[in-house]
N, C-alpha and C positions, 0 to 999 in steps of 0.2 A: 231848472232841471238839476238833479243831483248827479254830479260827475265823479264823485269819489267812490267809484265802484271797486269791487275786489274780484279776483280770479282765483279759483281753486285749482292750484297747479299740482300735478301728481308728484313732482320732484320736491318742491319747497313748501307745499301747503298754500296758505292764502297769500296772494300778491296784491298789494294795494296800488291803486292808481294815485300817484302823488300830487297831481295838479290838474286843473281844468284844461290846460294846454295839452298835457300828455293825453288826456281823455280824447280831446278833439283829434289828435294825431292818430290814435289807435282807431278811431271811428272813420278816418279818412279812407276812401276807396283804395288809394295807393297801398296803405298798410293792410287793409282787409284782404287784399290779394295774397298776402303771405300765408293765409289760411289754406291756400290752394297750391302751395309750393312745398313739396316734401323736403325735409331737412337732409335726408341721406340718399336722395336720388333713387337708385335702383336697389338699394341695400335690402329692401323688403323681400326680394327674391332669395335672400340668404337668411335674414332674420325677420320672420313674419310680423314681429311686433314693432318694427321700425317704421311706423306710420306717422310719426310726429312731424310737425311742420315748422317752417321758419317763423311763423306767428308764435308758436310755443317758445322757441328759442329766444326770440327778441324780448318777450316779456320776462323770461328767466334772467337774461343778461341785465335787463333794467333793474330787476329785483336785486341782483348781486351788486350792481353799481351802488344802489342805495345803502347796502350793508357796508361796502368798502368806504364810502364817504362818511358814514356814521363812525366807523373805526378811526379814520384819520382825524375827524373832528374831536373825538374823545382824547386823542393824543396831543391836542393843543394846536392843530393846524386850522387856520381861519379859512372857512369856506362859506362864501356868501350864498344866500338863498338862490340868487340868479345863476350862480355857478353850479349849484346842486341840481337845479332843474335842467340846465343846459347839458350837463354830463349825462343825466339819465335820458334825455332826448337823443343825444348823439349815439349812445349805445342802443337805444330802442330802434333807431333808424339805420344802424350800421349795415344791415343786410337787405335793406329795402330795394336794392338794385339787382337782387338775384332774379334770374330768369327761370323758366321751367326746369325742373330736376336739378336745381341749385347749380353746382359747378359743372355738371356733365356737359351741357350744351354751350358753354361760354365760347368755345372755339368753333362752334357750328352755327348756331342761330346768330350769335353776337359778333362773329368775325374777330374773336380774340379780344373783345372789349371787356376788360375785367369788371366784375360786379361792383367793386369799390368806386370806380369812376362813375358808374350809373347811379350808385347810391348818393354820391355827391350831387349829381345833376338833379336827382329827384328831391333831395333836401333843399336845393336852391329854388326849385319850383314851389315846394311847400312854403319856403320862406317868403316867396313873392305873394303867395295866396294869403299868408298870415301876417302881412304888413311888416316883415323884417323881424319877427319875434324869434327866429331860429338862428340869428346871426352868431351868437356866442357858441351855440351847439356846433355850427358849421366850422367855426375856427378850431374848436377842440377836436373835431373829427379830422380836419386837415392837418392839425399839428401846428397851426399858426398862433394859437392862443398862448400868451406869455407864460402861463404856469404849465410847464410841460407834463407834469405828472398826470394831468387830466387826460391828455392824449394817450399816455402809457396805459391808463386804466381802460381805454377804448381799444387801442391797437398796440400790442407788444407781445412779448413771449410769455407774459403772465397777466393777460388782460381778462376782463369779465366775459368776453366772447368765448375764449378757450375754456375758462372755468365752467361756463354753463354747458357748452356743447359736449365736453367730455362727460360731465355728470349726466346730462340728458340722454346722450347717445348710449351710454353705458346702461342706463335705466331701461330704455325702450328696446335695446337689442338683447339685453340679458347677459352681456359680456362683463362678468364681474371684475375682470382684471383692469377695467377702465375706471373703477371707482377712485375718486380722489377726495382728500379732506378739505373741501371747499371752505367750510366754515372756519377751520383752524387757519388756513392760509390767509383768509381775509382778516382775521383777528391779528395776524402777525404783520400786516402791512404798515408801512410808515413812509415818510418822505424826508430825504436828506438832500440839501442843495437842489431842491426842486426836482429830484429824481425819485421815482418809486423804488422802495427797497423792502426787504423782508427781514424781520428780526431773526437773529441767529437761532432762536428757539424753534423757528419754523423750517429749519434746513431739511429735516426728515420728511416733512410734508411736501417740500419742493422736489426732493428726490423722487418721491412716490408719484408726484404730478408728472414729471418728465418721463418716468418709466411707463406710466399708464398711457401717456400720449403716444409713445412709441408702439406699445402693444395694440392700442386701438387702431393705429394706422394699418398695421399688418393684418389684424383680425377683422376689421370692419371697413375702413375707408379704402383700403387697397386689397380687399378680399378678392380672390381669383374669380369667383362667380359674379361679383359686382362688376369687375373689370369686363368680363365677357358680355354681360347684359348692357353695360354702358357703351361698349364698342358696337354692339348691334344697333342700339338706339341712334348712335352717331351716324352709322352707315345708312340707316333708314332715312334720316333727315338729309344726309348728303345726297342720296339718290333722288329723293323727292325734289330737292333744290335743283338738281341737274335737269330733271324732267320739266319742272316748271319753267326754267330759264330757256329750255329748248322749244317751248311753245305747247307742251303737253298740258292737258287738263288735269290739275291736281287739286283734290278737295282740301280746303283749309278755311277756317274762319278768317274774315278779312284782315284782322290785325296780325294774326300769325302768318297768313299768306304774304303779307308785306315783307316779312323777314325771310321767307322762302325765295321770293322773287328778286330781292335786292341784297347787295352786300353793303351794309351800313356801318360807317366808321364812327368813332367817338366824335369827330368834328361835325358830322352830320347830325348826331344827337344834339349837339350844342347849338347848331345853327337852325335846325328845323324842328319846332315843337311837335309836329305830327309824329315823329318817330318815338319820342318819349311818351306821348299819349298812347300810342299803339302798344308800346312795350309794356306799359303799366296795366294792360288789359289781358295779357297772355299768361297762361299758367299751365300746370301739369295736365289739366283736364283737356285743354286744347290739343295737346300732343297725343294723349291717349285716344281721344276721339278720332284724330287723324289716322293713327296707327290701325284702328279698327276698320276704318273705311279703306285705307291703303292695302289692307290684307287681301282685298278682292280686286285690286287694280290689275289691269291687263299687263302691266310691266312685271315680268316674273321675278326680277331682282328685288324690286320694292315689295311685292306681295309676299315673297318667300320670307324675307327678313322680318317683315311685320308679323306675319302669321306665327312664325316660330318664336318670336319675342313674346307675343301674346300667350302662346302655349307653353312658355318657358322651356323651349327646346333650344338651348343656348350653345354658342360656339365652344369648341374645345380650347384649352389654353396650355401653353408650355412655357416655363420660366427658365432663364439662364443667367448666370453671373456675367456672361460676355455676350456681345451681339451675335446673332445667329448667322452662320455662314450660308453661302448659296446652296451647298449640297443639302443642308437640312431643309431649306425652304423649297428646293426643287422637289423633294419627296412629297411635300404637302401640295404643291402645285399639281403634281401627278395624281394625287388622290382626288383633287377637285375635278381634274379632266376626266378621270374614270367615272365620276358621277354625272358627267355630261355638262359640267359648268364651263362655259366658254372662257378662254384666256382673257378676253376683254372685260370679263366680270370679276376676275380674281381680286381686284382691288377692294371689292366689297365683301368678299368671303375669306380673305386672308389679310390680316391687319397686324402690323408690327408696332410695338410701343415699348415704353419703359416707365417704371414707377420708381420713386425715390422716397426715402424716409430719413429725416434727421430730427430727433426730438428737441434738440437744443442747438441753435446756430448762433454761437456767441459773437461771430463776426458781424452779425446784423444788429442785434440789440441784446444787451446782456441782462440777466437776472442778477440783481445786486443784493448782497447780504450785508446787513448792518450787524457788525460784531459787538461784543459786550463792551469793548473799549471805545466804541463810537466810530471806528474805522469802517470803511465799506470795501467789499471785494466781490469778485465774480463767484457765482455758485460753484463753478468748477474748481476754484481754489479753496473755497470754504468747506466743501464736502470732503469727507475722508473716503468716499467711495470712488474707486477708479472708474467705475462704470459711467459716472457723470461725464467725464471727459470723452469716453467712448461714444456717448450719445450725441456728441457734436459731429461725429463722422457721418457723412451722407452715404447711406446704403442704397445702391441702385440695383434694380432687377430688370432685365430685358425680358420681353414676352412676345409670343406670337399667338394670335387667336385665329381660328379658322372653323369653317362650317363642318360639322360632323357629316359622315357619309350619308347623303340623302340624294334623292333624284329630283329632277326638275319637271317630272311628269305631273300633269294636272291631276 
């Protein structure tokens, strides 16, 4: 069987499958599930074109990894074929642990089990099924492989993950401000003392990359309408879980129902294969199917949230630079009471939260610039733009979401 297939990608053109092993991983049911996980959660309610999936993103990131490795090899860095394949596998599988709606339900369905931990567990299971052929890829993903720049290409502030999702999300949302010079940045990559660096000729491209990331967070990832829709989805799942655990009959496919009825920790994922097997079978379609059924449930809290989410009758939202005081919240509580919403239900119809945005957090992991004299320094020091240092500041916005004036009458 010919396994050297190509994908026609709308962002990069043709993407080639580099090896038989990569083909087998793409064909695996664990990876095919990513076709049914939207990349941007509920953002399609703001940007109708944002229908791309984690499957698209993983292939794109793998493609960029191949370009980055090619650049480094042309600059004299020795990269063995096994390392090349392992790096592409690691980035291909970096998001395989995402649950339905990507990040939205990590703290609901998964009890705050981060998708990266589940990606690692799934990679270990694939490694077991493939007789240890993913060992090097797992080491690169974890950061335990001796040549650290491989891990930086997979997970850092200038990794192939971010390069692809900014380009891809910009393309599918139509937000032009998110466009970055991916090809030029990759051509400027180098390695010094086992650390990934960017040649000084690429400073302007890095500045644009950081600014584009900041803009995409405010305009797409933290858009007020997306926040409202995601809040409603979380509250619907939360109510369904509460009802299921109190003995109510709640429709759900078996695998999804398992996560509604139980609170499953990372340790349980590691100790009981059943949980990982069930998790790798749930996707966005399970949740949408449940929302449609729950919209007619006799519980009015659950049915109302689901029906209005399906009809795009979303919560209102108000932002503030400081936490909301009780007087402000009391006014909203009174609005809900006037609509006949019981105080015991207010937790579902009035939700507080905060969003934060920092395009460049140098305290975690720096973007290093290789100067013409061979020295290496932080992008914030190499750039003559004062805004680069400003991008390191974490900007927080507090918000309150609440149900618009509606009645609970059937």
